[in-house]
N, C-alpha and C positions, 0 to 999 in steps of 0.2 A: 521667147524663144522657152521650148518648157523641157526644164533640167535633166537630165536624165538621174531614175532614180539610183539608188543605193544595190537592190538583186540585179539591176544592167550592170552596172560596171562592175560585177563580180563579175555576172559569167561572160564578162568578157577578156578581162581579166583569167578564167579560167578556160576560157579557150586558145588564148596566147602563150596559158601555161604548159595547156599540151601539147601546141603549139613545139614549141621552147622545148617539150625532150623525146617528138617526133626530131626535131630540125640538131640536138644532142648526141641519138640514139645515132644519125644519119653517120653526123663525121666520124666517129666510133670507128665507125661500121667501114668508112673511108680507108680509116687510118690504118689500122689492126690490120697485118700481113698474118697472121697464124704463123705466125715462125717460138710461141710457147704461145702455154694454154688460159685460152683466153685473161679468164679468171685474177693470175698475178697478173695481167697487162691488165688488165681493167682498175686494177688495182695499182699500180702505180699511178696508170692514165690522173684514175683520181687525185694520186696525194698530187701529180705537180701542179693541178686545177680545182683550188681548193673551191671554189663559185660554186661547187657541188656541195647542199645538202645534206643529212644525212638522208631523206627521206627522197630526195632529186636523187640523185644514187641507185636507193632505190627501184626509181622510174627509169628510169634513160637501163640500167644495169637487162631489167626485165623484159623492157623493148628489141637490146638485142640481140638477150637467150630467146626472145619471137622470132625474132628473124632468123639465125641460124635452126630454129630444129626442124625451120619448110626447105631445109635444103639445099639439092636442085631446082623445086618447085617453085609455079610459080617469076621463071625467071624474069618471063621478059614483061615482069613487070614494076610500074616505077617503089626506088626503097620503100620509102614509107605507106604505099602499098600493103605492102609484103609482111611491113612489119606489122601494120594493125592487123593481116590476118594473122600472120602467128602471134599473134596477143589473141585475137576472138576463137583461135580453134584452141590452144593449146591451155587457157585460164577456168578457168569456170566459177571466181570467181569475177563480181560488174566491181571496174574498171574506169576511171574521171576522163582517161583519156579517152575509151568507146566511147563512154558518154558522151563526151562535148565531140568527139571527131565521128561517130556511128553508131549514133542512140539505140539505132534497128542490133544491132548487135552483141550492145552490151545487153540489149529487153530475153535475151536466145543465151547468155552464156552458160545457161545452165544446163541445156537441151545434150545430151550424148554427143559424142560424138562424130557419130555419123550422121546424124542428122546436123548440127554442125556445118560439118564437108556440104551435106545436097544444098542446105542453105544459100548457101557460095559457088555450086557449082563447080567444083574445087577434087571431084570424083579421079576425074583422068588426071591432076596438075598432081593426087598426091603421092600416085601411080610413081611419079617420081622424083619422088622423095633422094631415097633414098640411090647412089648412083655406084655402087657396084653390087645391084642386082646378079649378074653373070659367078660372081664371086662366091653367092652363099651358098652354106652344105643344103642339103634337101632336109636337111631336116627341121629347118628352122623358116617359117611360116611369113612369110614375106606377105604379104598384107597386114597381120598381124603385126609381125615387130617397127615394118615402116612408119604406124601410127604411132606406136609406143612413142617417136622420137620427140610426142605433140602434149606428154605425159609429165612429167617432172616425176624421177622417182620418188621408195621413199627413201626415208635414212634414218639406214638398221643400223639396229644394237646387238651387242651375242653380248648377256651377263656372263660373270665368270663363276664358279662352281662359287654357293655360299652364298652371292651376294643375291637375288632373287626379290628378297624381302626390304633390305636396303631399297633401291633400287626403284622398287615398287611404288615405296613410299615415300621415296622424293619427289619420287615424278608426280605422285595424287596431291601432293601440299603445296605444292608448286602452280595444281594448278596446271599442269601436262598433257595433252590426250597422246595417248599411244596405243594400241592393239598387239595385244599376245598374241606376237605368231605362234608359239612352242614355250617350252618352262622358261626358258635361258632366252630367247629371240623377240623381238619387240623391236614395229615399226614406227616409228615417226614424222612429219613433218618433213621436208629437206631443214626447210628453213630455223632445226630448231636451236637453242645456243645450249648443247648439251652441255660442252663443255665449263659454262659457268655453275653446274645443278651437282656436275658424280664427276670422278674422279676417273678418267682414261685412262684405259689403258689396266689399272689398279681395279676398277669394279668393272667394268665394259666393255669396251674392245669397237670401236664401232668397222662394221664388217658389214658387208653386201648377205641381203638370205642369201645367194648362193655359195659362195664361196663360202658362209657356216655349215654350207653340207657336202660340202667334201669328201667330206669322211665317213660318207654312205655307202661309198666304192668299198668300203671294207668287210671283208664277211667279218658277223660278229665276232670282237675278242680275239682277231688277230693283230691286233697291235697294240694290245693292253702286255702284255708280260712285260716283266722289273726288270730282262735287261733285252730291251729293242735299241736298238741305237737308228737315228737317224741322223741327215743331212737334203737340208733345205738350202739346193744348188743355188738358187737366182731368190735371197730371203728379202731383199729390198728391206722394207722397215718392218718385216716380223711379222705381219696379223694373222700367216696361218702357222708358221712357229707357236704361237703365244697362243694358238685353237690348238693344236697338235699335244705341248704343254698343260692344258687344262686335263686334256681327254685322258693322253696317256702320262701320267705327272714323274713316275718312274723308268722316259726311258731319257738315255741320252741322247744332248739334240748338240749337232753342227752346226751350222748356220757359216754362208758364203754368200756377195754377191761380188762380181768385178772393179767395184771402191769405197773407199776407208770410205769415204763424203757419204756414203747410201748409206754403211751401216752403222753408220754414225747414233740416225738414229733411228735404230734397230736399239742397239745399246741405249736409249735411251728411252725407248717404249721397254725395254725388257727388264732394267731399273725399277720402271715405274710397277709393270708386271710385277717384280718379286722373282727374277727366269735369271737364281744368283750362278748356275755352274754349267754353263757348256763347252763349249771350241768356237769361237771365230774363226775367215780368213781373207784375205785378197786374195783374187783370183778371178780369170777370163776364163770359163769353162766350155768357149767357142772355142781359143785356143786349139789351136790344131797338133803343137805340146802338152798341153798338158791334161798328167797324166794323178792319183791319185792311192797315196798303196794302201789307202786304209778302206777294207767293204762296212756293211750296211744294209742291217733288215728293210731299211723303207730309204729310198732315196724319193725326194719332193722335188720332177722339176717346173714351179711355174716361172715357166720363160717370158721373158719379153717379147711381145705380141703387139702388131694391131690397136688391141681393146677398143673392135667393133662394138662386142658385146655392153661397152660402157657411155660408148657414145648418145645417151638418152641423159649423161651428166657432164660431158663433153657436144653440144650437140654444133660443136663450132667446124670437127671432123667431117665433120656431115663435107661441110663445104674445101675444105683446107687437108686433107689427108691424100694423100697420090698413087692413083695404082700400086706403079712401081714397086715400093713401100712394103708391096706384100711378099713381094718375090722379097725383097732386101730378110723380113723379120724369116721368111719359110727357112730359107739357105741359115739364118742364125738360130734357128729354134731344133731344125736336123744335127748341127754341128755341135750342142750344148744338150740334149738328150743323149746320143751313141757317145763322146765322153764322160755325163756323165752314169749313166748304167752301167758302165765297167767299173761301181762303188757295189754293186750292188752284190750282194750276201748271194750265195747258193737260201732258194728255199728264198729269198727276198723279195720286196718289192718295186715298183718304180711306180710312181703316180705324176704323171704330167697331166700337163695345163695353164688351159691358155682361159680372157676373155675375150677373142676370139668367135665371130660368125663364121669363120672364114673358110670355104677345103683344103686349103694347102695350107692355113693357118694348122688344122687338124687332123682332121681322115690323112692329110698327104703323109704328115708326117708322120705320125702311128705308122703307116706304110713302111716309111722309110725302119724306122725304131725291128719292124717284123720282118724286118730283111737285111739290115746286117748286125745284130746283136742275137741272143738265146734266149732272153727274154717273151711270155709268149698274153697275149691276152684275155684279160679275165672281162673286162669292161670296159665301154666307157659310153658315154649320157652331155646332151644339152644337159643344164642347166637352164630349162628358159623361161625370164625372168622378165619379159615385154606382156604380158600378161599380172602381171603381182609388181609392177612397180619396181623393179630391181632389174640388175648386168642380166646378162646371158654368156656362161661360162661354157669350157668344153673342159673333160677331163677323161684317161683312159688310164687306167689299171693294171698294171704288167706284172708277173710273177716270173720269177729262174726255178 
């Protein structure tokens, strides 16, 4: 009997490993219930299952995300087949899993997304990827938005004032590829371990491209007066507040959010960012009894929302987000916006922001603000990220 050669045995091993990756991904997908962000859940899963090495974790995680990226497309397909389709359509680099299980697809991973969709006869299926098309704003290109879920977004950094040369030199010395978007914005691969190279918040801020563009809504010089007073009423971790500080360093900043635990992260970031003089308080601005006596020249309302403009970063939401949640967020947004708008000083501005693509959370809330306050709409815009490997945001600027 002829002995099996080493190359043959290695090939068998690789095929078994690829099937093992698929089976592990299938098991994880079966256990995940959407009750917490998948990235957090997966971290806990791997912590409890020590058998996965670092390469295994990377491969299995990627297969799961590829499955989620297809949303409601290919619903009738077996899970393994849907995973492989997601991998083929959303990757541009050759894969050991595709090489062993779908070699003809692996040869075509460098083709354009449109070519790959035609290759697997998936045009009709991709139309079903996003389950909430009837909720989309008319300002959003349905086809481009849907296809963007099959592309991993970039990691965007906003470089803080005076730090450009240092950041560029550090990245170049570390041989990290990056693209310069503007004098203070760069794009990197999403997997870049930037925190090991650069002091986050002190030198750069991880902030999506379109989040960085919010200040474009203001007329030139409108917020640069040294006596400007600003209230960020849903400040969360403070990314936009840090940007405002860098843009209008003489402004007096007030921040708030619904829980002290949320603001604790902000306090830590402000400390790293060198922001020392600000006011902060805990408040539920949606409460019908909420009131604030102070007036501000600018109120920023980055309201809690569905996050649908960011789901290419959290594609599990394509399957686990429930339609009725849109009405929940819309109601919450209207309450917050109407209460916060009362704090706008005469001739001051009110800036309403969401990272949603849904009409109810954006245009409908704008209509409510116009109906129930004395604010006048100066401008509203969707900052569209689906052709830039970035998030899509909505912003509306009002003036009293």
